[in-house]
C-alpha positions in Angstrom: -23.1 -31.5 -18.1 -23.7 -27.9 -16.9 -27.3 -28.0 -18.2 -27.9 -31.2 -16.1 -26.5 -29.8 -12.9 -29.8 -28.5 -11.5 -31.4 -31.8 -12.5 -28.8 -33.7 -10.6 -29.4 -31.6 -7.5 -33.1 -32.3 -7.7 -32.3 -36.0 -8.2 -30.1 -36.0 -5.1 -32.9 -34.5 -3.0 -35.5 -36.9 -4.3 -33.1 -39.8 -3.6 -32.6 -38.7 0.0 -36.3 -38.2 0.7 -37.6 -41.1 -1.4 -40.5 -38.9 -2.2 -41.4 -36.3 -4.9 -43.7 -34.4 -2.5 -41.1 -34.2 0.4 -38.4 -33.3 -2.1 -40.7 -30.5 -3.5 -41.1 -29.1 0.0 -37.3 -29.1 0.6 -36.6 -27.5 -2.8 -39.5 -25.0 -2.6 -40.9 -26.4 -5.8 -44.2 -27.9 -6.8 -44.5 -31.6 -6.9 -45.3 -31.7 -10.7 -42.1 -29.6 -11.3 -40.0 -32.1 -9.4 -41.6 -35.0 -11.2 -41.0 -33.3 -14.6 -37.4 -32.7 -13.8 -36.8 -36.3 -12.9 -38.6 -37.4 -16.1 -36.4 -35.0 -18.1 -33.2 -36.4 -16.6 -34.3 -40.0 -17.2 -35.1 -39.0 -20.9 -31.7 -37.3 -21.3 -29.8 -40.3 -19.8 -32.1 -42.7 -21.5 -32.5 -44.8 -18.4 -35.0 -45.4 -15.6 -33.8 -43.9 -12.3 -36.8 -44.5 -10.0 -39.5 -47.1 -9.5 -42.7 -45.2 -8.7 -44.8 -46.8 -5.9 -47.9 -45.8 -3.9 -45.6 -45.1 -0.9 -43.1 -43.0 -2.8 -40.1 -43.8 -5.1 -37.3 -46.3 -4.9 -34.0 -46.1 -6.8 -33.4 -48.6 -9.6 -30.0 -50.3 -9.7 -28.9 -47.7 -12.3 -30.3 -45.0 -10.1 -28.3 -46.3 -7.1 -25.1 -46.2 -9.2 -25.8 -42.7 -10.3 -26.7 -41.6 -6.8 -23.3 -42.7 -5.4 -21.5 -40.5 -7.9 -23.9 -37.6 -7.7 -23.5 -37.4 -3.9 -19.7 -37.5 -4.2 -19.7 -34.8 -7.0 -22.1 -32.5 -5.1 -20.0 -33.0 -2.0 -16.9 -31.8 -3.9 -18.9 -28.8 -5.3 -20.2 -27.8 -1.8 -16.6 -28.1 -0.4 -15.3 -25.8 -3.2 -18.1 -23.3 -2.5 -17.2 -23.3 1.2 -13.5 -22.8 0.3 -14.5 -19.8 -1.9 -16.4 -18.3 1.0 -13.3 -18.7 3.1 -11.3 -16.8 0.5 -13.9 -14.1 0.4 -13.9 -13.7 4.1 -10.1 -13.9 4.2 -10.1 -17.1 6.4 -7.7 -18.6 4.0 -5.5 -17.6 1.1 -2.0 -16.2 0.3 -0.4 -12.8 0.2 3.0 -12.4 -1.6 5.0 -9.3 -0.9 8.3 -8.1 -2.4 10.3 -5.8 -0.1 13.9 -4.9 0.7 15.5 -5.8 4.0 15.6 -2.3 5.4 12.0 -1.3 4.6 10.8 -4.7 5.8 12.4 -4.3 9.2 11.9 -0.6 9.9 8.6 0.0 8.1 6.6 -3.1 7.1 6.9 -5.3 10.2 4.2 -3.6 12.3 1.7 -3.9 9.4 2.6 -7.6 8.8 2.0 -8.2 12.5 -1.3 -6.4 12.5 -2.5 -8.2 9.3 -1.5 -11.6 10.6 -3.4 -11.1 13.9 -6.5 -10.0 11.9 -6.2 -12.8 9.3 -4.2 -15.7 10.7 -5.4 -18.0 7.9 -3.7 -16.0 5.2 -0.2 -17.3 4.4 2.4 -14.5 4.1 5.1 -15.1 1.6 7.8 -12.4 1.8 10.5 -12.1 -1.0 13.5 -9.8 -0.5 15.1 -7.8 -3.2 16.2 -4.4 -4.4 13.6 -2.0 -5.9 14.5 -3.1 -9.4 14.3 -6.8 -8.5 10.9 -6.2 -6.7 9.5 -4.6 -9.9 10.6 -7.6 -11.9 8.9 -9.9 -9.4 5.7 -8.0 -9.7 5.8 -8.0 -13.5 6.5 -11.7 -13.6 3.5 -12.4 -11.3 5.7 -13.8 -8.5 4.5 -11.3 -5.9 1.1 -9.4 -5.5 2.5 -6.2 -4.0 5.9 -4.5 -3.8 7.0 -2.1 -1.1 9.7 0.1 -2.6 11.7 3.3 -2.5 10.2 5.8 -4.9 10.3 7.1 -7.6 9.7 4.1 -9.8 9.7 4.6 -13.6 8.0 1.4 -14.7 5.1 1.1 -17.1 2.1 -0.8 -16.1 2.7 -0.4 -12.3 0.3 1.4 -10.1 2.1 3.3 -7.3 0.7 4.4 -3.9 2.9 6.7 -1.8 2.9 5.7 1.9 5.7 7.2 4.0 8.0 10.2 3.6 11.6 9.6 4.7 14.8 11.7 5.1 18.4 10.7 4.2 20.9 12.1 6.7 24.5 11.7 7.8 25.4 10.4 11.3 28.5 9.8 13.3 29.7 8.4 16.6 31.5 10.0 19.5 34.8 10.4 17.6 33.3 12.8 15.0 30.9 14.5 17.3 32.5 17.9 16.7 31.0 17.8 13.2 27.6 18.3 14.7 28.5 21.8 16.1 27.7 23.6 12.9 26.5 22.8 9.3 29.0 20.9 7.3 29.8 21.9 3.7 29.6 19.3 0.9 33.3 19.8 0.2 34.3 19.0 3.8 31.9 16.0 3.9 33.6 14.5 0.8 36.9 14.5 2.7 35.4 12.4 5.5 35.6 8.5 5.6 32.1 7.8 4.3 30.0 4.7 4.9 27.2 3.8 2.4 24.9 1.0 1.4 26.2 -0.9 -1.7 25.6 0.7 -5.1 22.6 -1.4 -6.2 20.6 0.1 -3.3 18.0 2.6 -4.4 18.7 4.6 -1.3 22.4 4.9 -2.3 21.5 5.9 -5.9 19.1 8.6 -4.7 21.8 10.3 -2.5 24.5 9.8 -5.1 22.4 11.5 -7.7 21.7 14.4 -5.4 25.4 15.0 -4.9 26.2 14.5 -8.6 23.8 17.3 -9.4 25.7 19.5 -7.0 29.0 18.6 -8.7 30.3 16.1 -6.2 31.3 12.5 -6.4 32.1 10.5 -3.3 34.2 7.4 -2.8 33.0 5.6 0.3 35.5 3.8 2.6 32.8 1.1 3.2 30.0 -0.1 1.0 27.8 -2.4 3.0 24.8 -4.7 2.2 23.0 -4.1 5.4 21.4 -0.9 6.8 22.1 -2.2 10.4 25.8 -2.5 9.6 25.8 1.1 8.2 24.5 2.2 11.6 26.9 0.0 13.6 30.0 1.0 11.6 29.2 4.7 12.5 28.6 3.8 16.1 32.1 2.3 16.5 33.6 5.4 14.8 34.7 3.8 11.5 33.4 6.8 9.6 30.3 9.0 8.7 27.3 7.0 7.7 24.5 7.9 5.3 21.2 6.6 6.9 17.5 7.1 6.9 16.5 9.3 9.8 13.2 7.6 10.5 14.8 4.2 10.7 17.7 5.4 13.0 15.6 6.9 15.8 16.7 4.4 18.3 20.4 5.3 17.8 19.8 9.0 17.7 17.5 9.2 20.7 19.8 7.0 22.8 22.9 9.2 21.9 24.7 6.3 20.3 24.8 8.3 17.0 24.6 12.0 16.2 23.0 13.7 13.2 25.3 15.9 11.1 23.6 19.0 9.7 24.6 19.8 6.1 24.6 23.3 4.5 21.8 22.0 2.3 19.4 19.3 3.3 19.0 16.2 1.1 15.5 16.2 -0.4 13.0 13.9 1.2 11.8 10.8 -0.6 9.0 8.4 -0.3 8.3 4.7 0.3 5.4 3.4 -1.7 3.3 0.3 -2.6 3.2 -0.9 -6.2 1.4 -3.5 -8.1 0.4 -4.4 -11.7 -2.1 -1.8 -13.0 -4.3 -4.0 -15.1 -4.4 -7.2 -13.0 -7.1 -7.5 -10.3 -5.7 -7.7 -6.8 -6.6 -10.6 -4.5 -8.9 -9.8 -1.6 -5.9 -10.3 0.8 -3.8 -7.8 -1.2 -6.6 -5.2 -1.3 -7.1 -5.6 2.5 -3.3 -5.2 3.1 -3.1 -2.0 1.0 -6.1 -0.6 2.9 -4.4 -1.4 6.2 -1.3 0.6 5.2 -3.1 3.5 3.6 
């Protein structure tokens, strides 16, 4: 079948022009070459496709039948080629991203908006999860790219650092006196602490930092939403551990106050990750370029 495809294309042009010479002009071939191609196709199919006349060629009954199917088949091939061109030019396609709620809202949204404006034909599919869950989604092929808290210790994943972030502690008006001087870790442990739930990578990072210093904390509240962590501190329910870059609105408006510690928590990084040995789609490559 593949070997006959070029012959079928020539047959289609001859059928439309009802002439070998006109078909040759359209195909940028010589007339003998077109005639030989049709003869070869007739020989391979063991059937006469054209009646040769002094005025040109006329399809036989068998040729008419073949021509109907060839026109339909070439139409489907042309449509497929057009669709491939749309994928190459990012006029259509899909981009699947795995990301946590907090990073999605406070980091990813502007990039999603910009990408959608530039490539409205690309369908965006966003799956939420923890860093561990996102890594599993990538490895199972359910998402193209993950946007996660680093570090990630996963084999076969390529990681691109994107943004540096800082974990801090904040409070509302009730605990504002804590902002007057650096607070020791011992004193902080005696405060009513508010954290994200344990499965959060952010929580694990801060917890590990304090464990290395010899401290273990028992939060009064463990919440599943970063917004709630901010709001609980705002209404004076305790001291919240938050990401500074994602809390600017509260800090700049004076709704929350940053508490200085005797030792700053190390900064960490948000990064992109994807399967190392699997080619990325054009849409995924373009999105990574946009963020980088």
